[in-house]
C-alpha positions in Angstrom: 0.0 0.0 0.0 1.8 3.1 -1.2 0.5 5.9 0.8 1.8 9.2 -0.6 0.0 12.5 -0.5 -2.6 12.2 -3.2 -5.8 13.9 -4.3 -8.8 11.7 -4.6 -9.5 11.1 -8.3 -12.4 12.9 -9.8 -15.5 10.8 -9.2 -16.1 10.3 -13.0 -12.5 9.1 -13.6 -12.6 7.0 -10.4 -15.8 5.3 -11.6 -14.4 4.8 -15.0 -11.3 3.1 -13.7 -13.3 0.8 -11.5 -15.7 0.0 -14.3 -12.7 -1.0 -16.5 -12.3 -4.2 -14.4 -14.3 -7.0 -16.0 -14.8 -10.2 -14.3 -11.9 -12.4 -15.3 -11.8 -16.0 -16.4 -11.0 -18.7 -13.9 -8.4 -21.5 -13.8 -5.8 -21.7 -16.6 -7.5 -18.8 -18.6 -6.2 -16.4 -15.9 -2.7 -16.5 -17.3 -3.9 -15.5 -20.8 -6.1 -12.6 -19.7 -5.0 -9.2 -20.9 -4.5 -6.9 -17.9 -2.3 -4.2 -19.3 -3.0 -0.7 -17.9 -6.0 -1.9 -15.8 -5.8 0.3 -12.7 -7.4 0.2 -9.3 -7.2 3.3 -7.1 -8.3 3.3 -3.5 -8.2 6.7 -2.0 -9.3 9.1 0.8 -9.4 12.9 0.7 -5.6 13.2 0.6 -3.9 9.9 0.0 -4.4 6.5 -1.5 -2.9 3.5 -3.2 -2.8 2.7 -6.9 -2.6 -0.9 -8.1 -2.1 -2.5 -11.6 -2.4 -6.0 -12.8 0.6 -6.7 -15.0 0.7 -8.7 -18.2 1.9 -11.7 -16.1 -1.4 -11.6 -14.2 0.2 -10.5 -10.8 -1.0 -7.4 -8.9 1.5 -4.6 -8.5 1.7 -1.3 -6.6 2.4 1.6 -9.1 3.0 5.3 -9.0 0.0 7.4 -8.0 -1.2 10.2 -10.2 0.3 13.2 -8.4 3.7 14.8 -9.0 4.7 15.0 -5.4 4.4 11.2 -4.9 7.5 9.1 -4.9 7.0 6.1 -7.3 7.5 2.7 -5.7 10.2 0.9 -7.7 10.5 3.8 -10.1 7.2 2.7 -11.7 8.5 -0.7 -12.9 6.4 -3.8 -12.5 9.1 -5.8 -10.9 8.4 -8.4 -8.2 9.7 -6.1 -5.5 6.6 -4.0 -6.0 4.1 -6.9 -6.0 1.3 -5.7 -3.8 0.7 -8.8 -1.6 3.6 -11.1 -2.6 3.5 -14.9 -1.9 6.4 -17.2 -1.1 7.9 -19.9 -3.3 7.6 -18.9 -7.0 10.2 -16.3 -7.7 9.6 -13.7 -5.0 12.8 -13.5 -2.9 12.1 -10.9 -0.2 9.8 -11.1 2.9 6.4 -12.5 1.7 3.0 -11.5 2.8 1.5 -15.0 2.1 3.1 -18.4 2.7 1.1 -21.6 2.4 1.7 -25.4 2.1 -1.0 -26.8 -0.2 -2.9 -30.0 0.4 -0.5 -31.9 -1.9 2.6 -30.6 0.0 3.6 -27.9 -2.5 4.9 -25.0 -0.5 4.8 -22.4 -3.3 2.1 -20.0 -4.1 1.6 -17.8 -7.2 -1.2 -15.3 -6.9 -2.9 -13.9 -9.9 -5.5 -11.1 -10.1 -9.1 -12.4 -10.7 -11.5 -9.5 -10.2 -12.3 -6.5 -8.0 -15.4 -4.8 -6.7 -15.8 -1.4 -5.1 -18.9 -0.6 -3.1 -19.9 2.8 -1.5 -21.1 1.8 1.9 -22.1 5.4 2.6 -21.1 8.9 1.6 -17.8 8.6 3.5 -16.8 4.9 3.2 -15.9 2.8 0.2 -15.0 -0.9 0.4 -12.9 -2.4 -2.3 -12.4 -6.2 -2.5 -9.7 -7.6 -4.8 -9.7 -11.3 -5.4 -6.4 -13.1 -6.1 -6.1 -16.8 -6.9 -3.3 -19.2 -7.2 -2.4 -19.8 -10.8 -3.0 -23.6 -10.4 -4.7 -24.4 -7.1 -8.2 -23.4 -6.0 -6.6 -21.2 -3.3 -8.0 -17.7 -2.9 -6.8 -14.5 -1.2 -9.1 -11.6 -1.0 -7.6 -8.2 -0.3 -10.0 -5.9 1.4 -9.4 -2.1 1.6 -11.9 0.2 3.3 -11.3 3.9 2.6 -12.7 6.5 5.1 -12.6 9.6 2.9 -13.0 12.4 5.4 -10.7 11.0 8.1 -7.9 10.1 5.7 -7.8 6.5 7.0 -7.4 3.2 5.1 -8.4 0.0 6.8 -7.0 -3.2 5.2 -7.4 -6.9 5.9 -7.1 -10.2 4.1 -9.4 -13.2 3.7 -8.1 -16.7 2.9 -10.1 -19.7 1.7 -9.6 -22.7 -0.6 -11.3 -25.6 -2.3 -8.4 -28.1 -2.2 -8.7 -31.7 -1.2 -7.4 -31.5 2.3 -6.2 -28.8 4.7 -3.9 -26.0 3.6 -1.5 -24.7 6.2 -0.9 -21.0 6.3 2.6 -20.0 7.6 2.3 -16.2 6.8 -0.9 -14.3 6.5 -0.3 -10.6 6.6 -3.1 -8.1 6.8 -1.2 -5.5 4.9 2.0 -5.4 2.8 3.0 -1.9 1.6 5.9 -0.5 -0.4 7.2 3.0 0.3 10.2 4.7 -1.3 12.3 7.4 0.3 15.9 8.3 1.1 15.4 7.8 4.8 12.9 6.1 7.1 12.4 6.8 10.8 10.3 4.5 13.0 8.6 5.5 16.3 7.3 2.8 18.6 5.6 2.7 22.0 7.2 0.3 24.4 7.5 -0.4 28.2 6.5 -2.7 31.0 4.1 -2.8 33.8 3.8 0.7 35.3 6.0 2.1 32.6 3.9 2.0 29.5 3.7 4.2 26.4 7.4 5.2 26.2 8.2 6.7 22.8 11.4 5.8 20.9 12.4 6.8 17.4 15.1 5.0 15.4 16.4 5.3 11.9 15.8 2.2 9.8 18.9 0.7 8.1 19.2 -1.8 5.4 17.6 -5.2 6.1 14.9 -6.2 8.4 13.6 -4.5 11.6 10.8 -6.2 13.5 8.5 -4.9 16.2 6.5 -7.8 17.6 4.8 -9.6 20.5 4.8 -13.3 21.1 2.8 -13.5 24.3 -0.6 -14.2 22.9 -3.0 -12.6 25.4 -3.0 -8.9 26.3 0.0 -9.0 23.9 0.6 -5.2 24.1 2.2 -5.6 27.5 5.7 -4.7 26.3 5.0 -3.0 22.9 1.9 -1.4 21.6 0.7 -2.6 18.1 0.9 0.9 16.6 3.7 2.9 15.1 4.7 6.1 13.3 6.9 6.1 10.2 8.5 9.3 9.0 10.2 9.6 5.6 13.1 11.8 4.7 13.6 13.1 8.3 12.8 12.2 11.9 9.2 12.8 12.7 8.1 16.3 13.5 4.9 17.4 15.2 3.4 19.7 12.6 5.5 19.2 9.4 6.9 16.5 7.2 5.5 13.3 5.8 4.5 10.8 8.4 2.5 7.5 8.2 0.6 6.1 11.1 -0.2 2.4 11.5 -2.3 0.6 14.1 -3.3 -3.1 14.1 -6.8 -4.0 15.3 -5.6 -7.0 17.3 -5.1 -7.9 20.9 -3.0 -11.0 20.3 0.6 -11.6 19.2 1.4 -9.2 16.3 4.3 -8.5 14.0 5.4 -5.4 12.1 8.3 -6.2 9.7 10.1 -3.3 8.1 12.3 -4.5 5.2 14.6 -2.0 3.5 15.8 -3.8 0.3 18.8 -3.3 -1.9 16.9 -0.7 -4.0 16.2 1.4 -0.9 12.5 0.5 -1.0 10.8 -0.2 2.3 8.2 -2.9 2.5 6.0 -2.9 5.7 4.3 -6.2 6.5 1.7 -6.0 9.3 -0.6 -8.5 10.9 -0.8 -11.4 13.3 2.6 -12.7 14.3 3.2 -15.9 12.4 5.7 -17.1 15.0 4.5 -20.5 16.3 1.1 -19.8 14.8 0.9 -21.7 11.5 -2.8 -22.0 10.8 -4.3 -25.2 9.3 -7.2 -24.0 7.1 -9.9 -26.6 6.3 -11.6 -26.7 2.9 -14.4 -24.0 2.8 -13.1 -22.3 6.0 -12.4 -18.6 5.9 -9.6 -16.9 7.8 -10.2 -13.2 8.1 -7.1 -11.4 9.4 -7.4 -8.4 11.8 -7.6 -5.1 10.1 -4.6 -2.7 9.8 -5.3 1.0 10.0 -3.2 3.4 7.9 -3.2 7.1 7.7 -0.8 9.7 6.2 -0.1 13.4 6.5 2.4 15.9 5.1 1.7 18.0 8.2 3.6 15.9 10.7 2.6 13.4 13.3 0.1 15.8 14.9 -2.2 15.5 11.9 -1.6 11.7 11.8 -3.0 11.6 15.4 -5.9 13.9 14.6 -6.8 11.7 11.6 -6.8 8.6 13.8 -8.7 10.3 16.6 -11.4 11.5 14.3 -11.7 8.0 12.8 -11.8 6.5 16.3 -14.5 8.8 17.6 -16.8 7.7 14.7 -15.8 4.1 14.1 -13.1 2.8 16.5 -14.3 3.4 20.1 -17.6 2.4 21.5 -20.1 5.2 21.9 -17.4 7.8 21.7 -19.8 10.7 21.6 -21.3 9.8 24.9 -19.9 11.6 28.0 -17.8 9.2 30.1 -18.9 8.9 33.8 -16.5 10.2 36.5 -15.6 7.0 38.4 -14.5 6.7 42.0 -12.6 3.4 42.6 -12.3 1.8 46.0 -8.9 0.2 45.5 -6.8 2.9 47.1 -9.2 3.0 50.0 -9.5 -0.7 50.8 -7.6 -3.0 48.5 -9.0 -6.5 49.1 -9.8 -5.8 52.7 -13.4 -4.5 52.9 -16.8 -5.2 54.3 -20.3 -4.3 53.1 -20.7 -1.4 55.5 -17.3 -0.1 54.6 -18.1 -0.1 50.9 -21.5 1.6 51.5 -19.7 4.2 53.6 -17.6 5.2 50.6 -20.7 6.0 48.5 -21.3 9.2 50.4 -17.8 10.4 49.7 -18.2 9.7 46.0 -21.4 11.6 45.9 -20.0 14.6 47.9 -17.1 14.9 45.5 -19.4 14.9 42.5 -18.5 11.5 41.1 -21.0 9.8 38.8 -20.3 6.2 39.7 -18.6 4.0 42.4 -16.5 1.1 41.1 -16.0 -1.9 43.3 -12.7 -3.4 42.3 -11.1 -6.8 42.9 -11.9 -8.9 46.0 -15.7 -9.2 46.0 -16.1 -12.8 45.0 -15.5 -16.5 45.9 -16.4 -18.4 49.1 -14.5 -21.7 49.4 -11.3 -19.9 48.4 -12.2 -16.3 49.2 -10.6 -13.5 47.2 -8.7 -11.9 50.0 -5.5 -11.6 48.0 -4.5 -12.4 44.4 -3.6 -16.0 45.2 -7.1 -17.4 45.2 -10.7 -17.2 44.0 -10.3 -16.3 40.3 -12.9 -18.3 38.4 -15.4 -18.6 41.3 -17.7 -15.7 40.3 -20.1 -15.9 43.2 -20.4 -13.0 45.7 -18.4 -13.5 48.8 -21.1 -13.8 51.4 -18.8 -13.0 54.3 -17.9 -9.6 52.8 -21.1 -8.8 51.0 -24.0 -10.7 52.7 -26.7 -8.8 50.8 -25.1 -9.2 47.3 -24.3 -6.8 44.5 -27.8 -5.6 43.8 -28.0 -4.4 47.4 -24.9 -2.3 46.8 -26.2 -1.0 43.5 -29.4 0.0 45.3 -27.6 1.8 48.1 -25.6 3.7 45.5 -28.7 4.7 43.6 -30.3 6.0 46.7 -27.3 8.4 47.0 -27.7 9.5 43.4 -24.7 7.6 41.9 -24.2 4.6 39.8 -22.5 1.3 40.6 -19.8 -0.7 38.8 -17.9 -3.9 39.2 -14.5 -5.5 38.4 -14.2 -8.8 36.5 -11.3 -10.9 35.1 -13.3 -13.5 33.2 -10.4 -15.0 31.2 -8.3 -16.1 34.1 -8.3 -18.7 36.9 -6.3 -19.3 40.1 -5.2 -22.9 40.7 -6.6 -22.3 44.2 -10.2 -22.1 43.1 -13.2 -24.4 42.8 -13.2 -23.9 39.0 -9.6 -25.2 38.7 -10.4 -28.1 41.0 -13.3 -29.2 38.8 -11.8 -28.3 35.4 -8.0 -28.2 35.4 -8.1 -29.0 31.7 -9.8 -25.7 31.0 -6.6 -23.8 31.6 -3.8 -23.4 29.1 -1.1 -25.9 29.8 1.7 -27.9 28.1 1.9 -31.7 28.4 4.7 -32.9 30.6 5.3 -29.4 32.0 4.5 -28.2 35.5 1.9 -25.4 35.3 3.7 -22.0 35.4 1.7 -19.3 37.1 2.0 -15.6 36.8 0.3 -13.4 39.4 -0.8 -16.7 40.9 -3.0 -17.4 37.9 -3.4 -19.2 34.6 -5.2 -18.4 31.3 -8.5 -20.1 30.5 -8.3 -21.8 27.1 -11.1 -19.9 25.3 -10.8 -22.2 22.2 -12.6 -24.8 24.4 -16.3 -24.1 24.0 -17.1 -24.9 27.6 -14.4 -22.4 28.9 -15.5 -19.8 26.4 -19.1 -20.1 27.6 -18.1 -20.1 31.2 -16.2 -16.8 30.7 -19.3 -15.3 29.0 -21.5 -16.5 31.8 -19.3 -14.8 34.4 -20.2 -11.6 32.7 -23.8 -12.4 31.8 -24.7 -13.7 35.3 -23.0 -10.8 37.0 -24.7 -8.1 34.9 -27.9 -9.9 34.1 -28.6 -10.8 37.7 -27.8 -7.3 39.0 -29.4 -4.8 36.6 -28.3 -2.0 38.8 -24.7 -2.5 37.7 -24.0 0.0 34.9 -20.2 -0.1 34.7 -17.7 -3.0 34.0 -14.0 -2.9 34.5 -12.7 -5.9 32.5 -9.2 -6.8 33.6 -6.6 -9.3 32.3 -3.4 -9.7 34.3 -1.6 -12.5 32.6 -0.1 -13.3 29.2 0.7 -16.8 27.8 3.9 -18.6 28.7 2.7 -22.2 28.0 0.6 -22.1 24.8 -1.0 -25.5 25.0 -4.6 -26.7 24.8 -6.1 -30.0 25.9 -9.0 -29.2 23.6 -7.2 -28.7 20.3 -5.9 -31.7 18.5 -2.1 -32.2 18.2 -2.0 -30.8 14.7 -4.0 -27.8 15.7 -2.0 -26.5 18.7 -0.4 -23.7 16.7 -3.9 -22.2 16.2 -4.3 -21.5 19.9 -3.0 -17.9 20.2 -5.1 -16.9 17.1 -8.3 -18.6 17.9 -8.1 -17.5 21.5 -8.4 -13.9 20.4 -11.2 -14.6 18.0 -13.1 -16.3 20.9 -12.3 -13.3 23.1 -13.8 -10.9 20.6 -16.9 -13.0 20.4 -17.4 -12.7 24.2 -16.6 -8.9 24.1 -19.1 -8.5 21.2 -21.8 -10.3 23.2 -21.1 -8.1 26.2 -21.5 -4.9 24.2 -24.6 -6.2 22.4 -26.4 -7.6 25.4 -25.5 -4.7 27.7 -25.5 -1.6 25.6 -26.1 0.6 28.6 -23.2 -0.7 30.7 -20.1 1.5 30.3 -17.0 -0.7 29.9 -13.3 0.0 30.7 -10.6 -2.2 29.2 -8.0 -2.9 31.8 -5.1 -5.3 31.2 -2.8 -4.7 34.1 -2.3 -1.4 32.4 -2.2 -0.9 28.7 -1.9 -4.6 27.6 -4.8 -4.1 25.2 -4.3 -0.6 23.9 -5.6 -1.5 20.5 -8.6 -0.9 18.2 -9.4 -4.6 18.0 -10.8 -4.5 21.6 -11.7 -0.8 21.8 -14.6 -1.2 19.5 -16.3 -3.0 22.4 -15.2 -0.6 25.2 -15.6 3.0 26.1 -12.1 3.6 27.6 -8.9 1.8 28.4 -6.6 2.0 31.4 -3.2 3.3 30.2 -1.2 2.3 33.2 -1.3 1.3 36.9 1.3 4.0 37.3 -0.9 7.0 38.2 1.9 9.3 39.4 0.9 12.4 37.4 4.5 13.2 36.5 4.8 9.8 34.8 1.3 10.1 33.4 2.3 13.2 31.4 4.7 11.0 29.5 2.4 7.9 29.3 -0.5 9.8 28.0 1.7 11.8 25.6 2.7 8.5 24.0 -0.8 7.0 23.8 -2.2 10.3 22.4 -0.2 9.5 19.2 -2.9 6.9 18.4 -5.9 7.2 20.7 -8.3 10.0 21.5 -8.7 11.4 25.0 -12.2 10.0 25.3 -10.6 6.6 25.4 -7.9 7.3 28.0 -8.9 6.8 31.6 -7.0 9.3 33.7 -7.5 9.1 37.5 -6.6 11.4 40.4 -4.5 9.5 43.0 -1.9 10.2 45.6 0.8 8.2 43.9 4.1 10.1 43.8 2.9 12.6 46.4 2.8 15.4 43.9 1.1 18.8 44.4 -2.6 18.3 44.3 -3.3 21.0 41.8 -0.8 19.4 39.4 -2.4 16.0 39.9 -5.9 17.4 39.2 -4.7 19.3 36.1 -3.1 16.2 34.6 -6.3 14.2 35.1 -8.5 16.9 33.6 -6.8 16.3 30.2 -8.2 12.8 29.8 -11.2 10.9 30.9 -11.4 12.0 34.5 -11.7 9.5 37.4 -10.7 9.1 41.0 -8.7 6.5 43.0 -8.8 8.1 46.4 -9.7 7.4 50.0 -12.1 10.3 50.6 -11.8 9.9 54.4 -8.0 10.6 54.1 -8.4 13.7 52.0 -7.9 17.1 53.5 -10.7 19.6 53.4 -8.8 21.6 50.8 -8.3 18.5 48.6 -12.0 17.7 48.8 -12.9 21.2 47.9 -10.5 21.3 45.0 -11.6 18.0 43.7 -15.3 19.0 43.9 -14.6 22.2 42.0 -12.5 20.4 39.4 -15.3 17.9 38.7 -17.9 20.7 38.3 -15.5 22.4 35.9 -14.9 19.2 34.0 -18.6 18.4 33.6 -19.7 21.9 32.8 -17.0 23.0 30.5 -13.9 20.8 29.8 -15.3 17.3 29.2 -16.8 18.0 25.8 -13.7 20.0 24.6 -11.3 17.3 25.7 -13.2 14.3 24.6 -14.4 15.6 21.2 -11.8 18.2 20.3 -8.8 18.0 18.0 -5.5 17.5 19.9 -2.5 19.7 19.4 0.6 18.7 21.1 2.5 22.0 21.7 5.5 21.2 23.9 6.9 17.7 24.3 8.1 16.6 27.7 10.7 14.5 25.9 12.7 17.5 24.8 11.3 20.5 26.8 11.1 21.3 30.5 7.4 21.3 30.3 4.5 19.6 28.5 1.8 21.6 26.8 -1.3 20.3 24.9 -4.5 21.8 23.7 -7.8 20.6 22.5 -9.8 22.6 20.0 -13.5 21.9 19.1 -14.2 21.0 15.4 -15.8 24.4 14.9 -12.8 26.2 16.5 -15.2 28.0 18.8 -13.6 26.7 22.1 -10.3 25.4 23.2 -8.6 24.1 26.4 -4.9 24.5 27.1 -3.0 22.4 29.6 0.5 23.3 30.7 2.6 21.0 33.0 6.0 22.1 34.2 8.3 19.0 34.4 11.5 20.8 35.4 12.4 24.2 36.7 12.8 26.6 33.8 12.2 30.2 32.8 8.7 30.9 31.6 8.3 30.8 27.8 5.3 31.4 25.6 3.3 28.5 24.5 2.6 28.7 20.7 -1.0 27.7 20.2 -2.3 26.0 17.1 -5.6 25.0 15.5 -7.5 28.3 16.4 -9.4 30.4 13.9 -6.9 33.1 13.0 -9.7 35.6 12.1 -11.5 35.1 15.5 -11.1 36.7 18.9 -10.9 34.5 21.9 -11.7 35.3 25.6 -9.0 33.7 27.8 -9.7 32.5 31.3 -7.5 30.5 33.6 -9.5 27.8 35.4 -9.1 25.2 38.1 -7.3 27.7 40.4 -7.1 26.9 44.1 -9.8 28.4 46.2 -9.2 32.1 46.7 -6.3 32.2 44.2 -6.1 34.9 41.5 -4.6 34.1 38.1 -1.1 35.4 37.5 -1.7 35.2 33.8 -1.6 38.8 32.3 -4.0 37.8 29.6 -6.6 36.3 32.0 -10.0 37.7 31.3 -8.8 39.4 28.1 -9.8 38.9 24.5 -7.0 38.2 22.0 -6.8 37.4 18.3 -6.5 33.8 17.2 -3.8 34.8 14.8 -1.7 36.5 17.5 -2.1 33.6 19.9 -0.7 31.3 17.2 2.0 33.7 16.1 3.2 35.2 19.4 2.1 32.6 21.9 0.9 32.9 25.4 2.9 32.9 28.6 1.0 30.8 31.3 3.4 31.8 34.2 4.8 28.3 35.0 8.4 28.1 36.0 8.9 25.8 39.0 8.6 22.0 38.7 5.0 20.8 39.2 3.5 24.2 38.5 0.6 23.8 36.0 -2.1 25.8 34.3 -5.4 25.1 32.6 -6.9 27.7 30.3 -10.2 28.0 28.5 -10.5 29.9 25.3 -13.9 30.9 24.0 -14.5 32.6 20.6 -16.3 35.9 21.0 
């Protein structure tokens, strides 16, 4: 997929090109079909991909019709520019498809058959391109969905065959793209527990660079399945050509960046084929997860805004709905609580202005009560010692106080010390002749087993269905796979486990979203283990990290903002790090606000400040932050401060957040995204009780052009000083 800066072809020309693709002959006639100069263009408002079937029948990526685009392969139809190249019949670089056919032949030669383009609505066009092996009844369908206004292409691949026996797939990329430049710079997000979302940029050299995960479940634990790719120069915020890529998959993934001897870069993206060869039965269809692509010649800031706009419409569940402000009990009680203690916390949540109380881990299991993380997972019955009146009682008590009630679940996991494991040890993933290896004292349930999959679904359905007062679900997953074995799958099917697990997982998540449309759902995976659009379509937010120190969260949220909108990032006020409380509040106000606090231990000043911040957030900031376009103004990676702003789509309102990371002289913040012809009223907000703004421009009206040209000095110099400003067009 060559993704240069392109204009969408004129509708009449575009239609003519598509109409020029007749249905092609099947079987041996494919080789004789004349395909010269037959063109497919798939495009959005500003970029796209142009394909051509050569006289040899293969599908190639070719230069796009705009002078500023850089032709892949100099415009030649050589095998290095084949669009989705297979292994074993002349292609010598990294293939997108590798299969062993039913007769043992391990080569594939894919020939263009036909294509069809369908306008799904005024914004979305789906193009399906069918390829077929020159000899075998083995089919690969390339699917590309163009979101015109958001400048996003979504690509996936579908495999099926009609051979006499199983075909084994060894490589099955979702996307295989060729880009040509003099330099390539790759940015990834990496980390570990409590240190997620770290950005790192490296120049790609000759040969292969791979970003991947092999851990199967919540596979983004160490590396997020998203990247930025800048050509010519290192990525800049508001200038230069930058590609953004994000895979819609929560399992093991692989991004392979192959710079060949001609200086071309092929980018192969999809499920990690490592230890995951996939036996495909006759008539079965394997649909790979979709790969999202966007491009901009205005830097990585515009790449992020493209993805955010797409996500708010198509990628995140109910993104237009305001997210509730949640108060979680974990900091107050941990596992150690009683029913009266939990009820006593409801009043504090209501007094602060929270919308919902979330009861976290520790509420379940009786024979092996969940008093720590070593027991109880899998036994999803209410612990009668802690909560004798059950969950509906708690939901009712919360409702009487004018707040909602939510619950924590980890439906995919099991403790060996549980009734479930005693009764069904074969439901857990395990390897024969190996002692079970626990992590966080737990094992993964094997969701490829129908009984285990149904059990995980019933854990959700029984909890929510039997307690209709529950209106929020925190879905956690605190383990990845270290022993990928299944007692359900046959010996020749074991390599399917990590793939089919995630298909089963999405089935459960889809049932949850469909059956409980009014239950808000947070995706938690011991942090950001599932920061991906494969799962987010079923969830309203995700938990970026268990590290809630606001100083660290500035960096963590900066990293995730490259790909995910603020409405999807849960950002809670806590005491971690013991930072100044205003700084803590100001950081949390820039995302989806929540609270992890023991209200009884808060000072009167902290309670007053929190209440005021929540009122401000609900009345003014929430819609700007959650629905506005993000502009990253000063990076904490190379500046002594971080500054970001959100601007509403009509440019009528904006919110500016400034966080001083280190002591430094005050410097103007150069705003972006405003209407240069408009005047804006500036007001510093979230000030401590009785404090007066030191901002000279506070309460004044300034030109949008001047704010973007000359900047604004927010009077932050000392570490942990911060400022929040509202701008309103007059």
